N, C-alpha and C positions, 0 to 999 in steps of 0.2 A: 504495498498501501505507499503510497505518495502522500506525508504531509507536508503541508505549506503555510510559515506565515508564523511560526514559531516565535512569540515573543517573551513569553512567560518559564524560563529556561530551567529554575526550579521546579515548578511546578508539574512543567514537561518530565522529570525527572523521578518527580515523587507517583508520577503515574506509569512511570518505565518499571519502577522499584514495588510497586503493589504490584502489577502482573506475575502470576504465578510460573507461568511459560519463559519461553525463551525468547529475546523481542532482541533483534540482529539489526545492525544497522548496514546497509548493504554500498559498499561508495563507489565511485565513478568507475573504480576496475575494474566491480563484482566480487571484490572481497563483502564477506561479511563477521562484523564486528559484533560480539557482545555485549548490549547497551545494558546489561545487570550488571557488569562489573566497571566501579567508578576507575580502573584506570581507563579502561575502554571509552568512558565516556569522556573524560576529562582529552584526552590525545583525540578522539572523532571531535568533539566540539571547537577544541583549536585550532585544528583545520578547517573545519567549515563556516565559524563565526566571522559577522561581518554586521559590524555597528548593533550588536548586539541585540541582533536579531535572527533569526536562522531559516531563510526563504524556502529551500525546499528539500526534504530527505527521504529518501526512499526505505521504509520499515520491513523486517518479517517479523510476525507474531503467529506466537508457533498453534495460539489458544484460541480458540471461538469466543471464550469470556474476554483475554490481552485484547483480541483485534475489535468488541465491541465497545472495553472498556477507553482504549486510543482514540476509537471513533468520537464517544463522547468527550474527551480531551478536546477533539479538535475543533466540537460542534459548540460546543457550554464553555472552553476557555479553562 
């Protein structure tokens, strides 16, 4: 799934941390980084950050309830 215009980074990572299964960030090269890992969170966001906003990410969530949680975050903030 593609997510766009994340402006509240802390809340985004809180939602990711609440997910039960794996949530992965797909890089432009096709690599997958486990966003449940704090180290991966910091490394991946340092490379993507631009003006405190993340314009677009491709995520893979493996559990249906995690997908619903992430979609709810994108809709409701």
